[in-house]
N, C-alpha and C positions, 0 to 999 in steps of 0.2 A: 628038514621037516616038510611034509607035504601039506598042501592047503586043505582047509576044512571049511565047512559052511558056518556062517555066523550063528545060525540056530543051534549049533552043537557046542558052542563055547561056554565054559563055566563062567559064572559071574564073579568078578574080583572081590566084591564085598560079601555077597551072600554065601559064596564058597570060600570064605576067608581062611578056613583051615587048609584047604587045598593050595591056596596061594601061599600061605605061610610055609608049607612044606617045600614049595619051589624056592623060596628064599633061603631056607635051610640055615638061618642064622647069619647069613652073609650081609655085608653092608650094601645097601642099594645105591646106585647112581642113576638118577632119574632124568630122562629125556622127554620133553613135552612139546607136542605140536601146539600151535596157538589157536587158529580158527577151528571151531568145531570141537575143541578140547578144553581150552581155557575160557573160551567164549562160545556162545551158541552161534550157529550159522545164521547170518542175517542177509537181508536183501542187498545192502550196499556195504562194500568192504570197510568203508570209513566208520560204519556204525558198530563194528565189532569191538566194543569197549569192555575191558575186563572189569568185573565187579570188585568192589573194595574187599569183600570177604575172600574171593578167589586170590586176589593179589596178596592178601595177608597169609593165606594158606601156602602159596608158593614161597613167600618171603621166609616164613617160619620153617618150611621144609629145607630151604637152602642153608639154614643154620645147623641142620642135623645131618645132611648128606649132600653130595654134589648134585646140582641141578643145572641142566642145560635146556634151552629152548631152541627147537629146530623148526624153522618155518619157511614156507615158500615166499613169504613177504620179505622185503628188503630189511636188512639188519637194523638200520637206524629207525625205521618205522616201528619194528617190533620193540626196540628199546624204549621208544617214546610211549607206545601203547601200554607196555608193562609198568613203567615207572618204578622199576626195581634196579638198584645199583648192584654191581658186582656179580651179575649172572653171566654165564657163558651163553652167547647167542650165536646160532648159525642161521643166517638169513640167506635168501635166494637159493633155497634147497642145498645149502652148504657151501656155496661158492664164496660166501663172505662170512667169516667166523671171527668173533671177538673173544679174546681171552683176557680176563681181568689181570692187570699188572703187566701184560706183555703186548697190549695193543691188539692188532688184528692179524689173523693168519688165514688169508684167503687161499682158496685152491688155486694152483698155479695156472689153470686155464681161465680163471675169472676175467683177467684183463684182456683176453683175446676174444671174448664173446660180446662185449658191450656194443661195439659198432654194428654187429649183425642184429642184435636184439633191438637196437634203436631203429634200424632200417625196417625190420619186420613189424615193429610197433606202428610206424608211420603207415605202412601199407595196410595193416589190419584196420587201423582207424579209417582209412579211405574206403574200406569195404563195408564197415558196419556202423559208422557214425550215424548214418541216416536211418538205422533200424531202431525204432522206439524201444526203450527199456534195456538195450544192450550197453554194458559198461566195459571199457577197456582199461585195465590196470597195468600200467607200465612198471617194470621192475629192473633192477640192475642186470640180472642174468636170465630173465624170462619176461614174458608178457602174458597176462591172463585176460580172457574175454568171458565176462559173466553175462548170462542170459536168463537169470531167474525172473527178472522183471519184464522180459519180452513176452509178447503174446505167442501162444503155441504155434499159430500159423506163420509167425516170423522166424521161428527157431531154425528151420532148414536153411535160412539165409546165413546163419552163423556157421552151420556145418559146411556150407559151400565155400564161405570165406576161408575157413581153416583148411579145407581141402586144396583151395587155390594156392594158399601160401606154401603148403607142402610140395605142390607141383612146381612152384616157382623157385624153390630152394631144395632141389633133390639131394637127399643125403645130408643136409645141413641142419635140419630141424627134427624135433620129436614132439609129439603132442600127448599129453596125459589128460584124460577126462576126469573131472571131479564132480562135486555136487552142483550142477547147473553152471559149470565153468569148464573151459578148456585152458590148460596150462601149456603154452608153447615155449619150448626151450631149445637151445642149440643141442645138436646131437653129440653131446660130450658124455663120456662114460663117468658121470658123477651124479650123485643123488643123495637123498637124506640118509640112506643106509651107509654109504661110504663116508658121509660126514660124521655119523655116529661112531663108526670104527676109528676114524681119524682122531676124534676127540678122546675116545677111550685111551688111545695110545699116547697122545701128547699130554694128557692130564694125569698120566700115571695110574689109570683105572683099569687097565687091561691085565687083571690078576685074579687069582682064584678066590680072593677074599671079597671081591666086589661082584655083584650081580647087576648088570645094566637092565633098567626097565624103560620101555618106550611106550608112551601113550599118544595115540593119534586116531584120527577118524576117517581119513580119506584114502584114495587110491595111492597117492604119492607116499603115504606112510607105510604101505606094504613093502617098499624097499628096505625100510628100517626093520620091520618085522622079520623079513627074510635074512637080513644081515645078522640079526641076533639069534636066529633059530639055533637051538642047541647050546647057546651060551648065555642067553638072557631071557627076559620075559616081555612079550608084547601084549599090550592091553588096547583093544579096539573100542573106541567110543562110538556108540550108535544112537539112534533115536529110541524112544521108549517102546515097550511092548505094546502092540496094537490091541484093539478090542477082540481080535480073533486069537490072541495069545501068541502071536509071532513077533519077532523082532524086525525092525526096519532092515531092508536088504537082506533078509534071512538067507537067501540062496546065494549070496555073493561069497565067493571063495576068499579065504584070508589065511595068512600065516601067523596071525595073533594067537595068543594062548588063553586070554581071558577077555571078558567084555564088561564094559560099563555102559549104562543106557542113557546118560545125560551128563551135561557139564556139572550139574548139581552133585551127581554121584562122583564125578572126578574130584570135586572139592572135598567131599567126605573122605574119599580114598587118600588124597594127599595128606589130609589131617591125621590119618591113621598110620601113615608110614613113619618109621623111626621111633614110634612109641613102644 
């Protein structure tokens, strides 16, 4: 599937008949990002707390069909934030995956990257800790540097710090920009898309009777949209339509198939699935 602009995507709720045709009576398997999908984007990562009503929507959906959460956050952090037992969770962009009843099934490269990530995290902190409003979020298989709270004049300092890390570790790191954040990861061929395909296989969901749905909002979720192109349905979560009638990031290319315009719409959408 080729990328299209966000402005051209049909709405998953308002174009419900079109969405139903894509399901074609098959059983959904739902994959959910956390930040920006189950919770709104916030200034500080620790403030991204799921609402009681969204938690209930996810819990009830999991009674009707398979539900997995795929997040860049560490798996244990996501589990604590969700407060829902017996969900499959892929944390650290799929490097750390939990499967109810079988424990964890981490990607084989996960154990080889932690020392590198720890070293990079220390060097990153040394470069940006003095910049007001910049937050470094250490993770098991990556490190994120958030600059939403930094003054615009200071943001080039973050760019320079990230560029310096790439130069210091040639060929060892990759950087994915997000919503006022840079995600710095080892340059390993593993991402949310491959994690979703892995879960479909090990959970016995890779069959004609099941249609995988992936809901996400950020650049890292494009890997999942791409992985499911032609076999599943990608739903991009954006901001609301502006006063000019355009969607947030309307010109951004995406491989998603449908759009939702808020986490509130995500909750409504989850409540409609399986009914």
